[in-house]
N, C-alpha and C positions, 0 to 999 in steps of 0.2 A: 206505243202515243210517248211521243215526248213530252216529259214536266220542264218548268224554269223555273224557279224560286226569286221573286224576287227582296230582297231584302239592305236594309241600311236605308229609311223611304224618312226624312224627315213627316213630321206630324203635322204642317202647315199644309194644305192640299196643292196650294200655288208652290208651291218649294219642293213638295214632293213628287209633282204633273212634273218639273225643269228637271232636277234629277233623273226619275222612267226612262223620259226622255233623250237624256245625257249619254246616261252610264247602261242602262238598262236596254235599250230598243235594238243599238245594231248590236250587242250578243241575241237577242233575240230571231235577229235577220238572219244572222251568221249560222244559229242551229237551226230555224226553217230550211232555210239551204241546203245546209250538211246532209238535213235528214227525208225520206220519203215520211218520213210516219207525220199525221196529226199533231199539232200542242198545245199543249195549255199552260197558261200560266198561271202563278202561286201569287199568290196578296195576301200580307196577313187581316186580319182583319182591324178595319179602319174606324171613324164617321162618315154616318151616311154626306158627309162633304168632299170626301176622296171621288162620289161614286163618279158621278159626272163624269173627271176628269181617265178614270181610269174604261169605261166603255167606250169613251169616244179614242182611247189611243188601239183595247182591241181589236174596235172595229176598223179602227183605220188599218193597223197592221193585216186581220182579217184577206181588207183587199187587197192591200199589196202581195200580200202572199200568196194569193188563190192563185191556182184550184187548191191548193192546200191548206186545212184548215186547222182555223184559229182557233180558244176559245181561255173562258179564263174562273180560275175562284176563285173565291175569297175569304177566308175564314184564319183558325187558330187551333182546329181540332184534325190531326193528324188520321184518325180514323172518317173524317166529315168527304176529306179532298182527300182520300183514299178512295171513298165511294163513289164521289163527283170525275172523278178523273174515268171510272168502268165504268159509268153512264156513259162519259163523253164518250168512250171510246164504240161505244154499239154505242149510240146516235152518227148517224154520217150524213147530215142533213146540219145538221147544227154547225157553228162559224159564226165565226163578233160577236160571240155572245160571256156577258162577264156575268158572275151567280153566287151572290148570298150566298155561304151557308152558315148551317145553326149550330151557332158556338153550347149555347145555353143552354141547348134540352127540351126547347118546347112544343120536342114533334120531328119525328123521322119526314127529312123536307127530303131527304135523295135517300134510298136502301141500297148496302149492298146484298148484292146477290150472295143467298147465303147457300 
């Protein structure tokens, strides 16, 4: 599974969405086309106000890159991100999803294999 980490987005949702589409979408498309693997986009955790544009972007990218699978996770915990990408690699029916990860330790949202 290929992983693309999004960095350097502004805090304001509209500005973040604009920068994501201008700067990151072309790179994501190139990465997806250069690989036979599915792709996971990793966003840093953000306020709930970012969820709408992120989900819409992931869904549009997944549709345009089909039959390749594309999903995204949102969080700051490296351990949670690894567990989520392992889960997505074993879930061939999932595409176009944005999974918010539990960085605060409220409980196991996605457990990794031990």
